[in-house]
C-alpha positions in Angstrom: 0.0 0.0 -0.1 1.3 3.5 -0.9 0.0 6.9 0.3 0.6 10.5 -0.9 1.7 9.3 -4.3 1.8 12.7 -6.1 2.2 13.6 -9.8 1.5 16.2 -12.2 -2.2 16.5 -13.5 -2.6 14.5 -16.7 0.0 11.9 -15.9 -2.2 9.4 -14.0 -2.3 7.0 -16.9 1.6 7.0 -17.2 2.0 6.6 -13.4 -0.3 3.7 -13.2 1.4 2.0 -16.1 4.7 2.4 -14.4 3.4 1.0 -11.2 1.9 -2.0 -13.1 5.3 -2.6 -14.8 7.0 -2.7 -11.4 4.8 -5.6 -10.2 3.2 -7.3 -13.0 2.1 -10.1 -10.7 -0.1 -7.7 -8.7 -3.4 -6.1 -9.3 -2.7 -2.3 -9.0 -5.6 -0.2 -7.9 -5.2 3.7 -7.7 -7.6 6.1 -6.1 -6.8 9.6 -7.2 -7.7 13.2 -6.4 -9.6 15.1 -8.9 -7.6 16.2 -11.9 -7.1 20.0 -12.1 -9.0 21.4 -15.1 -7.1 22.0 -18.2 -5.8 25.6 -18.4 -5.9 26.1 -14.6 -2.6 24.3 -13.8 -0.7 27.8 -13.8 -2.9 29.2 -11.1 -1.1 27.1 -8.3 2.4 26.9 -9.8 5.2 26.7 -7.3 5.9 25.3 -3.8 3.1 25.7 -1.3 3.4 25.2 2.5 -0.1 23.8 2.3 0.0 20.4 0.5 -3.6 20.6 -0.6 -2.9 23.9 -2.4 0.1 22.3 -4.4 -0.3 21.8 -8.2 -0.4 17.9 -7.9 -2.7 15.1 -8.1 -2.6 12.8 -5.0 -3.2 9.1 -4.9 -3.3 6.0 -2.6 -2.2 2.8 -4.5 -3.1 -0.8 -3.4 -1.2 -3.8 -4.8 -3.0 -7.2 -4.3 -1.2 -10.5 -5.6 -2.9 -12.1 -8.5 -2.1 -15.6 -7.1 -4.3 -14.9 -4.0 -7.0 -12.3 -5.3 -9.1 -12.1 -8.4 -9.6 -8.7 -9.9 -10.5 -6.2 -7.1 -13.7 -4.1 -7.4 -13.9 -0.5 -6.1 -16.5 -0.1 -3.3 -18.1 3.3 -2.7 -17.1 3.7 1.0 -18.5 7.3 1.6 -22.1 5.8 1.8 -24.6 8.2 3.3 -22.2 11.1 3.5 -22.3 13.7 1.0 -19.3 14.7 -1.3 -19.2 18.0 0.7 -18.9 16.3 4.0 -16.2 13.8 2.8 -14.4 16.1 0.3 -11.1 16.1 2.1 -11.1 12.2 2.1 -12.4 11.8 -1.3 -9.3 13.7 -2.7 -7.1 10.7 -3.3 -6.8 9.8 0.4 -8.6 6.6 0.7 -9.6 3.5 -1.3 -11.9 0.5 -0.5 -11.7 -2.5 -2.5 -13.9 -5.7 -2.6 -11.2 -8.2 -3.2 -12.6 -11.7 -4.0 -9.9 -14.5 -3.4 -9.4 -17.7 -5.5 -9.9 -20.2 -2.6 -11.3 -18.3 0.4 -13.9 -15.8 1.5 -13.8 -12.4 0.0 -12.0 -9.4 1.5 -12.5 -5.8 2.1 -9.2 -4.0 1.6 -9.0 -0.3 2.9 -6.0 1.8 2.1 -6.2 5.1 4.1 -4.3 8.2 4.4 -6.2 9.5 7.3 -7.4 13.1 8.0 -5.1 14.7 10.7 -5.9 14.8 14.2 -7.3 18.4 13.9 -10.3 17.1 12.2 -11.9 14.6 14.7 -15.4 14.9 13.1 -14.0 13.9 9.8 -12.2 10.9 11.4 -15.4 9.8 13.0 -17.3 10.1 9.8 -14.7 7.9 8.1 -15.1 5.3 10.7 -18.9 5.5 10.5 -18.8 5.1 6.7 -16.4 2.0 7.0 -19.0 0.5 9.4 -21.5 1.0 6.8 -19.4 -0.8 4.3 -18.7 -3.5 6.6 -22.3 -4.1 7.3 -23.0 -4.5 3.5 -20.4 -7.3 3.4 -20.6 -9.3 6.5 -19.0 -12.5 5.1 -15.9 -10.5 4.0 -12.8 -10.4 6.1 -11.0 -7.2 6.2 -7.7 -5.3 6.2 -7.2 -1.6 7.1 -3.8 -0.4 6.1 -2.0 2.8 5.4 -0.7 6.1 6.9 -2.7 7.0 10.0 -1.3 10.4 10.8 -4.1 10.9 13.4 -4.2 9.8 16.9 -5.3 6.2 15.8 -5.0 4.7 19.3 -7.9 6.7 20.6 -10.2 5.6 17.7 -8.9 2.5 16.3 -9.3 -0.1 19.0 -13.1 0.2 19.4 -13.9 1.6 16.1 -12.0 -0.7 13.8 -13.3 -3.8 15.7 -16.8 -2.5 14.9 -15.9 -1.7 11.3 -14.0 -4.8 10.4 -14.0 -7.5 13.1 -11.3 -10.1 12.8 -12.9 -13.6 11.9 
């Protein structure tokens, strides 16, 4: 799992092809932020002290071995939350994949670059959304991985067990 993969707008296909070449025995799933509109790239040129204002596209990337998994399917994890509510997390910061396996029960694979500790409401909404996904797929086992830059120890123990209990 990779987080904060950044690249210039318009290079998504090129970057994904490079990642596929690195590991051809893996399924490569990439969840990206929205591409900047053509002609607007120059408005945010240069270095920014605020990463979200930089002129780059961000992504999280998940690799799943083809010997274990069939082709993964993107799962809409935001559920009942509006795009406005989850805007920060919909910007290439999280992916949720339904990953059928060749010989065992399917899995839910979550790759998350979590919102910072300054946004506890958003963090809680992410966990609630994951609980909703988990409820839709009770037979699936789950893995949550990624970069948790928040105070995970305060949320994870109780909330991840509810979101994706170990079976």
